[in-house]
C-alpha positions as CSV (number, residue, x, y, z in Angstrom):
1,M,29.9,1.8,11.2
2,P,27.3,-0.9,10.7
3,R,25.8,-1.3,7.2
4,W,22.2,-1.3,8.5
5,E,20.8,1.0,11.2
6,P,17.3,0.1,12.5
7,D,16.5,3.7,13.4
8,A,18.0,5.3,10.3
9,R,14.8,7.0,9.2
10,E,14.2,8.7,12.5
11,R,17.9,9.7,12.7
12,F,17.7,11.3,9.3
13,V,14.4,13.1,10.1
14,S,15.8,14.4,13.4
15,A,19.1,15.4,11.9
16,A,17.4,17.2,9.0
17,L,15.1,19.1,11.3
18,H,17.9,20.2,13.5
19,L,19.9,21.4,10.5
20,F,17.0,23.1,8.8
21,T,16.3,25.0,12.1
22,E,20.0,25.9,12.7
23,Q,21.0,27.0,9.2
24,G,17.8,27.0,7.0
25,Y,16.4,24.5,4.6
26,D,18.0,25.9,1.4
27,E,21.5,26.0,3.1
28,T,21.3,22.3,4.3
29,T,22.7,19.6,2.1
30,V,22.0,15.8,2.1
31,A,25.7,15.3,3.0
32,Q,25.3,17.4,6.1
33,I,22.1,15.6,7.1
34,A,23.8,12.2,6.7
35,D,26.8,13.4,8.6
36,R,24.7,14.7,11.5
37,A,22.8,11.4,11.6
38,G,26.0,9.5,11.6
39,L,25.1,7.7,8.4
40,T,26.1,7.8,4.8
41,R,24.6,9.7,1.8
42,S,23.9,6.4,0.1
43,T,21.9,5.3,3.2
44,F,20.0,8.6,3.0
45,F,19.0,7.9,-0.6
46,R,17.8,4.4,0.3
47,H,15.3,6.0,2.5
48,F,14.5,9.3,0.8
49,P,14.8,10.6,-2.9
50,D,15.7,14.1,-1.7
51,K,16.0,16.3,1.4
52,R,12.4,17.6,0.9
53,E,11.0,14.2,1.3
54,V,12.6,13.7,4.7
55,L,9.9,16.0,6.0
56,A,7.1,13.9,4.5
57,A,8.5,10.7,6.2
58,G,5.6,8.5,7.1
59,Q,3.0,10.3,4.9
60,E,2.0,7.1,3.1
61,T,1.7,5.2,6.3
62,L,-0.4,7.9,7.9
63,S,-2.7,8.0,4.9
64,A,-3.0,4.2,5.0
65,L,-3.8,4.2,8.7
66,L,-6.5,6.8,8.3
67,A,-8.1,4.8,5.5
68,D,-7.8,1.5,7.5
69,G,-9.6,3.1,10.4
70,V,-12.4,4.2,8.1
71,R,-12.7,0.7,6.7
72,S,-12.8,-0.9,10.2
73,A,-15.6,1.4,11.4
74,P,-18.8,-0.4,12.3
75,P,-21.1,-1.0,9.2
76,G,-23.7,1.5,10.4
77,A,-21.3,4.3,11.1
78,T,-22.0,7.7,9.6
79,P,-19.3,9.2,7.4
80,L,-18.0,11.4,10.2
81,E,-18.1,8.4,12.7
82,A,-16.0,6.5,10.2
83,V,-13.6,9.4,9.8
84,A,-13.3,9.5,13.6
85,A,-12.4,5.8,13.6
86,G,-9.7,6.7,11.0
87,L,-8.4,9.5,13.3
88,V,-8.2,7.1,16.3
89,T,-6.3,4.5,14.3
90,A,-3.8,7.0,12.9
91,S,-3.4,8.6,16.4
92,A,-2.5,5.3,17.9
93,A,0.6,5.1,15.6
94,M,1.9,8.5,16.7
95,T,4.9,8.1,18.9
96,P,6.8,10.4,21.3
97,F,9.2,11.0,18.4
98,N,6.4,12.4,16.3
99,R,5.2,14.5,19.2
100,Q,8.6,15.9,19.9
101,L,9.4,16.9,16.3
102,G,5.9,18.4,15.5
103,P,6.6,22.0,16.5
104,R,10.0,22.0,14.8
105,L,8.6,20.5,11.7
106,E,5.9,23.2,11.5
107,A,8.5,26.0,12.1
108,V,10.8,24.6,9.3
109,I,7.9,24.3,6.9
110,A,6.9,27.9,7.5
111,T,10.3,29.1,6.3
112,S,10.1,27.7,2.8
113,A,7.5,28.0,0.0
114,E,8.7,24.7,-1.4
115,L,8.0,23.0,1.9
116,Q,4.7,24.7,2.3
117,E,3.7,23.3,-1.1
118,R,4.8,19.8,0.0
119,A,2.8,20.1,3.2
120,L,-0.3,21.0,1.2
121,L,0.2,18.0,-1.1
122,K,0.5,15.8,2.0
123,K,-2.9,17.0,3.2
124,V,-4.4,16.3,-0.3
125,G,-3.0,12.8,-0.1
126,M,-4.5,12.2,3.3
127,A,-7.9,13.6,2.2
128,A,-7.9,11.4,-0.9
129,A,-7.1,8.3,1.2
130,L,-10.0,9.1,3.6
131,A,-12.4,9.9,0.8
132,D,-11.5,6.7,-1.1
133,A,-12.1,4.6,2.0
134,L,-15.4,6.3,2.6
135,R,-16.5,5.7,-1.1
136,E,-15.6,2.0,-0.5
137,R,-18.2,2.1,2.3
138,G,-20.8,3.4,-0.2
139,V,-20.6,7.1,0.8
140,A,-21.5,9.4,-2.1
141,G,-18.6,11.4,-3.6
142,P,-19.4,14.9,-2.4
143,V,-20.2,13.7,1.1
144,A,-17.0,11.5,1.2
145,D,-14.9,14.5,0.0
146,A,-16.4,16.8,2.6
147,A,-16.0,14.3,5.5
148,A,-12.4,13.6,4.4
149,E,-11.5,17.3,4.4
150,L,-13.0,17.7,7.9
151,G,-10.9,14.7,9.0
152,V,-7.7,16.1,7.7
153,L,-8.4,19.5,9.3
154,A,-9.2,17.8,12.6
155,F,-6.0,15.8,12.5
156,K,-3.9,18.9,11.6
157,E,-5.4,20.9,14.4
158,S,-5.2,18.2,17.0
159,F,-1.6,17.1,16.1
160,A,-0.5,20.8,16.4
161,E,-2.1,21.0,19.8
162,W,-0.8,17.6,20.9
163,S,2.8,18.4,19.9
164,R,2.8,22.0,21.1
165,T,1.3,21.4,24.6
166,Q,2.7,18.0,25.2
167,E,-0.6,17.2,27.0
168,G,-3.5,14.9,26.3
169,E,-4.0,11.9,24.0
170,L,-4.0,12.5,20.3
171,A,-7.0,10.3,19.7
172,A,-9.1,12.2,22.1
173,L,-7.9,15.6,20.7
174,S,-8.6,14.4,17.2
175,T,-12.2,13.3,17.8
176,A,-12.9,16.4,19.8
177,A,-11.6,18.6,17.0
178,L,-13.8,16.7,14.5
179,D,-16.8,17.3,16.8
180,R,-16.0,21.0,16.9
181,L,-15.8,21.1,13.2
182,R,-19.1,19.2,12.9
183,D,-20.7,21.8,15.2
184,A,-19.2,24.6,13.2
185,L,-20.8,23.3,10.0
186,T,-24.3,23.5,11.6
187,Q,-23.7,27.2,12.0
188,L,-23.1,27.7,8.3
189,G,-26.9,27.6,7.6
């Protein structure tokens, strides 16, 4: 077996999700994940500190992409226009691998309170990255926080639809979700 595998992270994520689905999160060990991926435990620990983190693979990258998109929005963009730019940038990085594993990931997370907590922390991290990027653009704190939360909600909804239906482009779904949320806010009064 080669010492370095270029697709090791994806192999670990795929193997973990299959095992979590087949036998449950709590019953699955790192050794089983490594075996299913055709890699070693030490290789697993070079990529992830524990089995829970396998499900958060790419979180930092996703948060950075969202923030980069906000930063690259035109100077006169409104906060929600900047968030839409972040959604488009992050959407462009989503691959067929992400799309294929989306429903399975959601199903596995639903089975474990620990994983649900981790998923909530992921959303908090995404919102913080968006809000920080908006503040860098001079957006006031409460406005930046509200826009960031709407962006995370739009991404969550659109990613679920994109991976469940296997139809449409994620960027278009994300910006449409953000538009729906903006419209919903006007109804709050």
